[in-house]
N, C-alpha and C positions, 0 to 999 in steps of 0.2 A: 696577601690573603684576602684583602677586601675586594680586589679585582676578581679573584677566583669565585668568591661567593656571589658577587654581582653577576658574573658571566653564567654561573650555574643557575641562578634564579631566573635570568632572562631565558635560558634554554628551557627550563621547566615551564615557565609561563607560555612560551611559544608552543610547546607540545600540548599543554592544557588548552590553549586557544584553538589549536588545530583540531583537537578532538571535539571540542564544544561546538565548533562551526560546521563540522562535517555532517552532512545529511545522513540520518540513520533510517534506512528503510526497514520495515518489518517483513517485507516480502521474502527475503532470504531466510529469515528465522522460521517463518511459517512453512516455507518449502521444506526446510530441513526437518522440521517437526513431523510433517507428513511422511517424508522419506524414512525417518527413523521408526515410524509406526508401520512401515511396510507398504505404503502407497507409492505409486508412480506419479510424478508431477511434471507437466510440461508447460512452458510459457510461450506465449504468442504475442507478437506485436506487429501491427501493419505499418509499413513505411508510409511516409507522407505521399510518395509518388503512387503507391498502390491504391491509397484511398482516393486520390484525385482521379485516377484512371477509372474508378468505379462510381463516378458521378457525385462524389462528395465535394463540397465547396472548398476552396483553397484554405479559408480560415478554419473551417471545421476539421479539415485534414491535418492542418498544422497542430491543432489542439489534440486531436484524437491519437496522433502518432506518439504522444508522450505517455500514453497509458499502456499497461501491460496486462494481459489476461493469463491467469494461471488456471490450468485444468488438472484436477486430481482424479486419478484413475483407480479402480478397485484393486484390492490386494491380490486377488487370485489370478486374473488374466491380464491385468494392466491395460485393458482395452475399453472398459465401461466407465464413463465419467461419473463420479459420485459427488463432486463438489467443484465449485468455481469461485475464484476470488479475483478482484481487479486491483491492481496496484496503481494508485493515482500518483501524479507528479509530486504531490505534497498532501499532508493531512489537512491543510487549509483549503485546498481545492475541494475536498470532500465536504467540508463544512459549508463552503460557498455554494456548492451544488445542491445541498440539502436544506438551505436556508431560503425561506420565502418571505415576501414582503406583504404585510397586512394592508388592509384598506387605509388605515391611518398612517401608513408609512413606516411603522415599526417593523423590525425584523423578527421572524418566527423561526427559532431553531429547534422546535420541539421534535421534528422528525429526526434530526441529527442526534439530539440528546437521547431519544429512545433507542436509536441504533447503537450508540455507544454503550448505554446501559445493558442492552440485551447481548452485547458481544459481537454484533454484526460488523463493527468497525474495530480494527486492530492496527493502530498506527496510521499508515498511509494506505491500508488495504481494506476493501469492503467485500464481505462474504455475500455471495449470491446463492440463494436457495433457502431451504427450510432450516430454521435455527434449532435443530435438534440432532441428536445422535452423536456417534463417535467422531465423524469428520468435522462436525461443527465445533465440538469441544476441543479438538486439536487446534483449529483455527483460533478459537477464543483464548486458549491458554498459551499459545506460542509466544 
């Protein structure tokens, strides 16, 4: 009985550890929320090779290829873009990109903090556009 309980405990711990270490992107939840509301969503990402062929440096191309752009289209025709959001490789990348260094060497995260407070950042995604209306509220609440 003792071996059974030990084995069961180890299996449960393994499952819990797997779920806690898995990266959870909000991009899928946001896309589903838009689609549930009747919008059409498409995602676009450029390959590293495409970026290099268009004159972007090797290092910038390697970094940019890990980002994905989601475009939300209107409900009626599905052809007019009404919102855009970018999925970053991680939420930490967003914070790093929005953090500046002051003259005294300290870090200023005020731009990031304001974006989080206003709902422009949701997990690892950043909303691009005016923070108002139905499409923004869907992004913010997803």
